[in-house]
C-alpha positions, 0 to 999 in steps of 0.5 A: 128649592135651594133656599128652602123658601116658600114663595107663595101658596096657590089654592084653587077652588075646584069644588068638593072632592069626589065621593066616589072611590077610585080603587082599582085593586082586585075585588074593589068593584065586585067579585073577580070573573072566572078566567081559564088558565092559559099556559105557555110551554116550551119544553125544550127551553127558549129559542134564543141564547144570551151571552152577557148582553149579546142575544141571538135568535133565529137569524137575528143578533143584537146587544141590549144596553141600558143608559140612565137617560134613555133606559133600554138601548139596542146596539149592533142589530144584525141579520144572518143571511146565509153565510153573511151577517148583515148590519141593519141598525147600529143603535136604537132607543126611545130617546125622549118623551114629551107630554103636554097637557092641553088644559088651562086649568091652574093645576094642569097648564104647567104639565109639559113634561120631558120625562126622559130629559127631566127624570131619566128613563133609567131610574123610572124603570120598573122591575118585572115579575114572571107571570105578571109582566112576562109569560113563558120561558123568560130571561131577565137582564138587570140594569144599574142607575144612579140615585139623586145623590150619585149612589148606584142602584140596581134595577132587578129584572129591568129588561125581559127577553122572551118569544111570543106566538104571533099568529100567521106569518104566511098562508095560501090555499091553492083552490085548484089542487086543494093544497094548503101551505101555512107558516106560523109566526113567532117573534123575539120580544125585548121589553121594559116598563117605566113608571112616570108618576101616574102613567106606566109605559111599556116599550116592546122591541120585536124582531120577526122571522120575515126581517121586520123590526117593530116597536110597540109602546103600551100606555097604561096606568092612571090618568092625571085628573082634576076636579070639575069645578063649580060649574061642573063643566069639563071644557078641556077634558072629559068627565070620567068619574063623579066630579072628576075630569081628565084633561086633554093631553098628548104623548110624544116619543122621540126615537133615535135610530142610528141606521147601518143598512148593509154598512155604516153609510146610508141614504134616505128617501121619502116615498109617496103615492100619486095618480099617474099624471100622464093620461096616455099612460093611464087609459083606464084612470086607475094607474098609481105610481110611487114617487121617490124624493131623495132627502140629500141634506139636513135642510130637507130632513124634517118630514111630515107623515101623510096617510092620504098619500101613503107616505113612508121612508126608505133607508138604503145602503150605498154599498150593496145592491140586490139581484135586481140591481137596486140598493138594499134597503129598509122601509120606515113606517109611522102609523101613529102621529099627531099634530100639537094642538096648541097656539103657535108661540105658546110655551107648550109649542116652544118647549118641544119644536121636535114634535112638529114633524113625524121624522127628522134626519141628521148626520151623526155627530157624537155630541148631538145625543138627544132630540130635544137637546142636552138640557131641555128643562133648563136650557132656553126654549127651542135653542137646542135639539135636532131642529137646531142641528139641521141648520148646518145643512150637512149632506145626508147622502152616503152618510152615517144617518141618524133618524129621529122618528116621532111617535105621537098620540092625542089622548081624548080621555074615555070613562072606560079608562078610569080609574085605571087605563087598559093598555093603549098601543102605538108604535113604529115599524121597519120592514125590509124593502129590497134588503132580501131577494125574496121572502126570507121566511121560506125556510121555516118548517111547516107547523105540525097539525094538532090532530093526525087527521088534519092536513091543513098545514102542508 
């Protein structure tokens, strides 16, 4: 690229181009269906306030930031509990994205992208439009990025802030008295979208009234496809159109969570379920216990998910306890993980060692910023990143913790995802676990029934 020389030209015979159109615009496949209007109305305005980049909603407060490499970043996440403002996270972001293609096709095998480390989520962030990307009472935040030659550029409406109805929060019908209590849930959503060539990724951080925080990642856009080849076989992918195949591939999102659960210093444990091993304590054979494994140093900080054992992780305060005398804490749950289906020692595997685990934990260091290292596409394979930092084996007990969850999905393509994908959802969740003394949403008012003769709400 620097000398403007053509080194070689590759011409791979993948058969004739498909004769079938891949148009996905309105009317391309017949008349549009009839859809009844659906309106979201808040006559008194939104239930949140925005002061610069400080957002307050219900008992939550946080600041919305933006960086060239990570895109949207959340800072200083706090919860107002009575007259106490309690910290939960110092920082939260989608730190890296790795997309390995698992197809030896000559046009596909080199596709192993670090989309954030190579291009940056900031410049890839799309401008959002009211009525298209976001509905209701919306507030937008702009963002600034640098172009390839260092010139500044403003991304208009880069971040969307709005509330969403989230169905039932809690409900119970007392069958003895016939009395029913129900509370509806709403959530505060902070979202952005990044377009990475053919794919589009939505990142939706949601704050809930019961103290839960979750991240939903929405994958949509157009799959990367190739021709079927002379034999018409889709050996390492799936036929999705006439003479068109989509390769098997994966998406890994390396998150960064700087925890601050009731203070800047925390500790980490892994929790799993197992059958009670002592028969004297289990006379009926149905006893289950939850086993805690403290993660006390970085040598033990690379963890794997295992739904067969109900594995999750607990971040606890080293300063505060709840009314039961237990440390206050937050539970981390990763429902979406996958393993890398590539041969050990392959370039695909050596480029991104971080995808080998569902969670990494490290002690905070200001120069350890990105899960795959500072320069994942230029540096020597596997010589920087969280797996290297952990060799220092720093203590993780009573430390400034940085958690690096890895949310992953194995994409086995479907014909229904062509010529454009309906949204596929994956994510992670943080739930209060001993952070509160009881259900923190008991103070929510009962909803008003839609008709005066309905008495089901309270």
